[in-house]
N, C-alpha and C positions, 0 to 999 in steps of 0.2 A: 668486418666489425663495423658497427654503427655507433657514433657518439650522439646520444640524444639526452644529454644530461640536464637540459633546462637552464634556468637562470643561474648565474654564478655569484660572485662576491657582491654584496650590497655596497652601495656607495656610502662612505663615512663622511658626513659633511663637517667642514671645519668650524666648530663652535666650542666655546668654553663649556666644560662639564658635559661633554657629549655622550658619555655613557654613565651618567648618574643613575641611581636606582629609580625606576619608573620610566626610563627611556628605553625603548625597544626598537629594533628594526621591524618594519612591517612584516617581513618574511618570518620573523620570530613569532610575532603575534598570530599571524594567520595559520602558521604551522601548528602552534600549540592549540589553537581553537579547533581546527578541522582534523589534522592528522592525529593528534593526541586525544581529541574528543572532549575537550573541556566544555564544549557547548551542551553536551548531553547531561540531562538531569540525573542519570544513573551512574555517571562517571565519577571516579575519584581523582581525575586529573586536575592539576592546579594551574590556574592562569588568573593572577590577581591584578585587577585594574581599578582605577578610581577616576571619578569625574571632578572637575572638567578635564577633557582630553583634547589634545592637539595632534593632528596628523600633518606632517610636513611633506609636501609633494604635490604634483599636478598630473599624475598619470592614473591609469585605471586601477593600479594596485592601491594608490592612495585612497581612491573612492571606495574600493572594496573594504579597505581597513576602516575607514570612517563609518560606513554603514554597518559593518560587522561589530564595531565597538558599541554602537547604539543598541543593536539587537542583543549582543552578549551581555551587556551590563544588566539588562532586565533579568536574564537567566541567572547571572552571578549573584545579584542581590537577593533574588527570590530563593535560590538554592542555599546560599550561605546562611541567610536568616532563618530559613526553615530548619536546617540542620542544627544550628546553634540553639534555637528555641526548643527543639526536641531534646537536645542534650541537657539543657538547663532544667527542663521539666523532669528529666529522669535522674540527674545527678545533683541538681541544686546550683544556683548562681555562683556561689563562692567556690564550689569545687571546680567548676568550669573556668571561671575567671582566673584562678591562680595559675592555670597552665599557660597563660599568655602574658607577654610583657606589655608595657603601657602602650607602645606604638601599635602592636597587634590588636589590643583590645579597642583602641580608638577606631581602627578599621572595622572591627566587628560591630561596634555600636553604630557606626555609620550604616553598615549593611543591614542591621536589624531595623533601623528607622526607615531606610529606603524599601526594604522588603515589606514592612507593614503598609507603607503607602501604596505599593504595587498591589497587595492583596485587597486593600480598600478600594482601589480603582476597579479591580476585577469584579468585586462584589457589586459596586455601583453600576458597572456596565451590564452585569447580568440582570440587575433589578430593572434597568431602563431598556433592556432588550437591544443592546448595541455591542459592538466590539470594544474592548478596552482601548483607551487612548493614552499611550504612555509618553508621547512627545512632550506634553506640558511638564510632566514630572522630570524627564531627562533634561529639559532646558532649565528647570529650576535648580537642578543639581550641577549645572555648568555645561551640560551638553558636550557635543563634539564639533570642533572647528577644523576645517581643512585650510591650511595656510600655504599659499603658493607665491613664489617670488615674482611672478608676472601676473597678467590678467587671466581669468578663467578662459577667455576666448583664445588665448595663446597656448593653453595647456594641451599636452598630448591627449588627455582624456577627452576633452571637447573635440579635438580634431579627429580622433579615431572613432569615438562613439558618444556623441552628445546626449543620446538617450540616457546613458549612465549618469550624467550630470543632473538631468531632469529628475530621474528617480531618486537620486541621493538627496536632492532638495526636498522632495516629497517625504523622505524618511526623517528629515530634520537636521541634516548636516548644514552647518553654517560655513560659508565660504568667505575667506579673508584674503584679498588680493594684494599683490605688490609688496610682499614682506619677505625678507631674507633672514634666516636665523643667525643670531650672533652669540647668544649665551643661554644656558639653562641655569635657572636659579634653584638653589637647594635650601631646604629648611634645616632646622637644628639637628635633625636626624639623618642628614645627608640624602634625603629623598627629594626628587624634583617637586617644586612648588609653583614654578612659572617659567615663562620663556621671554627673552628679549629679542625682538625683531628690529630690523632696520628697513625703513620704507624705501622702496625702489621707484624710480620714475624713468620715463623715456625722454632722453635729451639728445637732440640731433640724430634721432633714429636709433639710439642705443640705450640699453637699460643700464642705469647707474644708481649708486647708493646716494640718498639725499642727506644722510647724517641724522635724520629724525629717528629716534628710538621709541619703540612701542612695547609695552609689557603686557603679556597675556597670562592669566592664571592657568596652570596646568598641573594636574596630579599624575597624568599619564601622557607620554609623548611617544608617538610612533613615527618613525622616519621612513618614508617611501620615496627615496631620491634616486631610484634607478639601480641597475646592477651592471656588472661587467660580465663578459662571456666566461663560461666555466672552462678555463684552460689549465686547470690544476695538474693534469697529467704531464703537460709540457714542463711545468715548473719542477715536477718531481723527476722527470726523465728528460732532461734537456737534449735537444737535437732530434726528438721524435718527429716533430712537425714544423713546417715553415709557417711563420706568421705573415699577415698582410703588411702593407707598408706603414700602417699606423701602429703596429705591434699590439693589436688588440684582439682581433679574430684570427683563427687559423686561415691561411691563404686558401683560395678556392682552386680546385683542379678538376679536370674531367678524366675519366678512366675508360680505357678500351682494352679489349682482349682480341688479339689477332687470331687468324685461323690456326696458327701453330701453337696457340695457347699462351703466347707472350703477353704479359700485362704491361701497359704503358699508362703513366699519369703525366699530364702536362697542364700548365697554368690555363685557367679559363676565367672569364668574368663571373662574379658572384652569382648572377642570375642563371648562369649555365653550369657552374661548377658545384657539384655536390660531394666532392671528395677532397680529402686532405692530401698533403704532399707524400704521405707514407706509401712506400712501395718496396717490398722485399723480393719482387719478381713474381710472386704468386698471390699476394694478398694486398688489399687496399682498405682504407677506412673512410666511410662516409660520415657526414655530420649534418645536423638538422636543428630547427627551432632557434632558440636563443644563442646557440653556438654558431649559427650561420649568419654572416653579415647582411644577407638580403632578406632573411625571414625573421630576424630577431624582433622582439617587441610585444608579441601577444600569442596566446594559445591558438587563435585562428591562423596566424601566420605559420605557427609550428606544424599544424595539420596540413597546411598547404605545402610546406616544404617536403613532407613525406609523400604527398600525392605527386608533386612535380618530380621528385627524385626517383620514384618507383620504376619508371621505364629504363632509366639509366642504370639502375642496380640490376634489374632483370637481364639487361643486355649482356652483362658480364658472365652470365651463367648459360648462355645460349647453347654452348657445347654440352654442358651437363644436363640441360633440360632435354636435349634431343636423346640422350641416353636413357632418360626416364621412360620414354615411350617403348624402349626395347626391354627394359627390366620388368619382370613380373611384379604385379601390385603387391603380392605377398612379401617379396623381397624388400620392396620399398617400405612396407609397413614394419617389417622386422627391423630394418635399420633405424626407422624413426623411433620405435619403442626402445631400442638399444641406446639411442642418443638420450632419450628422456630419462631412462634408468640411470645412465651415467651422470647426467646433470643432477638428478635427485640425490644420488650418492654423494656427489661433491658439494652441493650447495644447500641442501636441506639439513638444518641443524636439529638434532634430537637430543633429549636429555639422556646422558649415560649414567649419571649418578648425582645425588645430592648428599653432601657430607656436612654434618654440623661440627664445626671446629671448636666453637665456644658457645655459651648461651646466646650470644648476639652476633656471631659471625658464621656465615654459611659458605661452603664451597660448592659451586655448580660446575660439573664436568659435562661437556657436551661433545657429541660426535659431529664434527663439522670439518671434513678433510681439507677443503680449499682454504677455509679461514685459518685452520691450524698451520697449514703448510706455509702460509705467507707471513706468519708471525715473526717479529724481531723484538728483542727485549726493550721494554718501555712502551710499546704500543698498546692500544686498548681496543675494546669492542663496544658495540651498542647492543644491549640485550632488551628483549621485550617478548611477552607472550602474545599469542594470537587472540584478538578480541572475540572472534567467533567461537573459540574453544575455551574461553575463560569462564569461571564459575560466576553464578549470580547468587548473592546471599541477601535476602530480605530486600529485593528490588535494586540492589547495588551491584554493578558490574565490577568484578575483581580483575581489572585489566591494568597491566603495568604501564607506566610512562616509560619512555626510552631511558635506560640506565647506562651510564658510562662505567665499564668495568675493565680493569687492566688484566691482561693475560698473566696468570701466575706461572703456569708452565704449559708446555704443549708436548704431545707425542705425535710427531709428524707422520710416522709410519702407520700408527693406528688411527690417525685422524682425530685425536682427542685434544681438547683444550680446556684449561681450568680457569675459572674466574671466581674471585672471592669477594664477598659483599658484607658490609656491616649493616645489620638490620636497623635502620633509622626511620625511614618513611614507609608508606604503604607498598611502594613498588619493590623495594629491597626485601620487605617482609614476605612478599608473595613468592619470592624465589624458593623459600623453604616448602612451599606447597606443591612444587612441580614434582612430577613422577617420572620414573624411568620410561623412556619411549615417547614422552610428550614432545611435540614439535614446538620449537621456539624460534624467534627471529634473532639471529646473531649476525650483525653487520660488521665487517672489518676484515683484518685489522686496519685501524685508522690511527692518525697521529704520526709523528715523526719518531723513528727509533732513537733510543738514547745513544748519544755518542759514546762509543767505547774506545778509550785511548789506546795507543800502541803499548805493548808490554813494558813493564818496568815502573809504571807510576804507582804511587800510593794514593788510593782513593778512599775517602771517608764517606760512608753511607749513614745517613740519619733517618731512621724510619719511625714514624709515630703511629701507633695503633694499626689501622688498616693499611697505612702506607707501607708497612712491612711486606704485605702481599705483593706489592709492586716491585720490591727490591730483590725478590728471589732470583728472577731471570736475569736481572742486571748484574747482580753479584756473580752469578754463574758465568756470564759472558766476560766479565772483567777477569776472573780467574783463568778462563780459557785463553784469554789474550796474553796472560802472563803478568797481569797487574796484581798488586797486593791490596787486600780489602780489610779496612778497619771499620767495623760495623757497630753503631750505637742503636740498639733496638729498644724503643720506648713504649711502655704500656701504662694505662691508668692503674690497672691491677695486675698482679702476677698471673691471675687466673685467665687473663685475656691472651696469653701466648698461644700461638698456633704455628704449625709447620716448622718446628724447632730443628728437626733433622736437616731440612733443606737450607736453613740459614747457616747452620754450622758447617755443612759440607762445602759451602761456597764462600767462606770467609777465613781470614787468617786469625782474626781475634774479634770476639764479640763482647760488648759491654751491655749487659741486660739492665734496663732502667725501669723501675716501677715507682709510681707515686704512692700507692696504697696496696692493700691485699697481701697475699703471700709473696715472699721473695722468690726469685728464680735462681735456684742453686746452679752454678756452672757445672757442666759435665766434662769440660775439657780443661786441662791445666792452665791454658793461657787465657781463658775467659774469666770475666768478673761480673758481679752484680753490684748495682748502685741504687740506693734508695733516694729517689729524687728525679727531677726531669732531665731531659737529654742535655740541655745546656749546662746544668750543674755537673752532670756526669763528664762532659767534655772538659770542663774546667778542672775537675778533680783528676782526670786522666793527665791533663797537661802539667799539673803540679806534682805528679807522681804519687798521688794519695791513694791510688787503688792497689799499687804494687804489681809488678809483672808487666808493666807497660812495654809492649814490643816495639812501638814506634814513637817518634816525636811528632807532635802536630805540625812542626815547622817543615816536616818532610811531605806533608799532604799537598798534592798538586791539584786535587779536585774534590769538592764537597757536593754531594747530591742529597738534597733533603726532600723527603716525601711524607706528607702527613696533613694535618689540618692547617688551615691558613694561619691560625695563631701559632702553631708549633713552628711552621716554616718562617714566619716573621720573627719569632724569637731567635732562631738560628741566624737569620740575616743580621739582626741587631747585635747579637753576641759576637759575631765575626769582626765587628768594628768596635766592640766594647771590651768585655772581660776576656774574650778569646783573642783579641787583636794582637797582644804582645807575643802570643805563642804560635801564630800562624804565619806562613809565608805570605807576604803582602801581594804576591803575584798569583796566588792560587785562584782557581775558577770556582765560583759558587753557582750551583744550579738548583732550581726548585721545580718540581713537577706540579703545575698549577691546576687546582681542582675548580676551575670556573664552572658556573652553571652551564649545562650543555643540553642540546636537544637533538639536532639532526646528526651531528658528528660527521658530516660529509665534507668537511674542510671548506670553510668560508662560504657557506650557503645561507643558513638561517641567522647567523651572527648572534646567537644567544651567548656564545662563549667569549665575547669580546673582553679583553683584559687590558687595563691601562698600565702603561710603562712610563717611568720618569727617569731620564738619564741623570745619574747622581752627580755628574760633573757639570753638565750644561743646563739641567732642568727642563730640557726639551721633552714634551709629551708625545707618545706614540701609542697606537692601538694595535694589539696583537690578537689574532684568532687562536685561542688556546687549543681548539680541536685540530688545528693544522700542526701546531707544535706546542705540546704541553710542557716540554722542558725549556725553562726560560731563565735568563740571568737573574739570580735572586735579588741582586742590588737594584735592578730596574723595576721590579714588580711593585705596584702600588697596592699593598695589602689592605689598606683601609678601604679602598674602592672595591677590592675583591670581597671583603667581609660584608660590605653593604649590598653588593649585587647578589650575594648568596642568600640574602634575606628577601628577595623580590617577591616570593610567594609564601613567606613563612607562616602567616596566619592561616591561609588555606591549607598548608601542609599539616598543621596541627589539627585543624578541624577534620581533614581527611583521615588522619590517624585515629581520631576519636570515633569517627563514623565507621571506619573499618572495624574497630573493636566492637562496636555495637552490632554491626552486620554479622560478625562471625561468632557472637556470643552463643554458646551452646553447641557450636559446630565442632566436629572432630577434625583433627588434622591441622589445626591452626595453633600457632604459638601466641599466647597472649602476653603483653607486657604492661 
């Protein structure tokens, strides 16, 4: 086995408001730009940035981010303004404008103005027989500044590849030296508006803070402050590998196989050791690139690590290689095809069925044996269709962004897993267009399984809307462990209910809650319906107003809330408010956090960062939600979560309108 996982956890720099809306890690920006395809004019992917922009860092990634920001902004403004102008021409200004709130429309108006300036420059350049010159425009809009805590001459980028620095200057990147970030300033809408830096200076050969504060305007901030090695597996499976003395990288070993076939691994200097400490007597694990202490830092070094390790790996198979000369080629080919067929069966996900549960909720069942077999309740998957196989409608590529979907149920024997989605944006709406047999990308399961307590506990589950899809498997696991389950299932309308049988079979009592629409008549004697939201239903239950209450809320040991950020925050506040007198003060409150997510590879792109505030001490911490989505509800900063969920809101609405336009008249698409 080889570990070639690339860069790991991005460095989170200590500064105030360090994950305010508009602040991204460089890995988040670059991944959305390149992997998701936001830079493509035919794409419906969303990546919303504004100028002026600031990039914090001094490495090659920081330079990449700064130059890509300049290039992408032209594409963004051009594409956004072109789509909006087309929609306005077809629907009318008032009809389009009413779909956006004031903040979103301010962004759109800015993009319309910048897009007009870009088109004007293109026309002028064509008239004058030259290439368009956008640097002057970008600079007038605030441009992109790269801010480093030391001098450029000291930066890793300059030391490793000074040509990159030269080229970035030619592209219009502005360098600001000797500045360390202190605080991100936010506007009245909780979006970043500027940065405060503290000037640094060399005193007695050491870099020190001078105390001088400098404020820079910034509507977008990208942090490229380095990464840590990707050692997630050891965190999940402690004891698998030995760390080096700094507890940062896996320790380096060399591996040999004796003539009798015995495998030995022993410590070696990093330059000579390409293997981890793992040894079960027959197998070992090699590691490369950013995971390796000698080769970490660049793609060039990563390639060198593979080249240098190659002879060491091959030497382990010298006995097997000698056998290949004896074995007929046809036999070797047969074993190879058998291996590939087995891998395809295990790892290639194909659509088994698409089931519409409600007018806006769709269930996707895929055949993905390995992914289904590893599932544990509470975990989720990353779903995407293949760009090369996606449809093109009126010049628009109908390709999904990566979607985080929780496993509703799995059939491990048949290799099936179910994921349920609420059709809100373009990507979730495209699920309904998939056909049986289509290949899709299903990565996972990822995230941390929900903690299932030992038998005998009373657990209260609160599901809002699509959150109920997440709770099927959790409720089932609780009952299997011997716990009792009191379930409050909330829906905006009674017509939104889905998978009712699965909910009832895994619960002791269900309180169906609806805001509007038809009521949900209970089918079991112990169940009830309440007209109102979940918090109101809980209070009515606590006060004995529903009749037939099987439990007292004071008996509840654990509350798990899954739904929208507003719904989960309402549960959090009610536990210390109207529900406080009825609850055991020592109960555990858990929320499954729906942070924005992209890679879902556990602490890699950092789009899923979630701010926590200790309710007792006020201490702030940052959590990667894709590593562990189940979080202590009292620690979650729901205001920050709500703000970060709006990072691309204007583009998301434009994409939805553009999608509607693209599929107009097309069969097989559901219009909303």
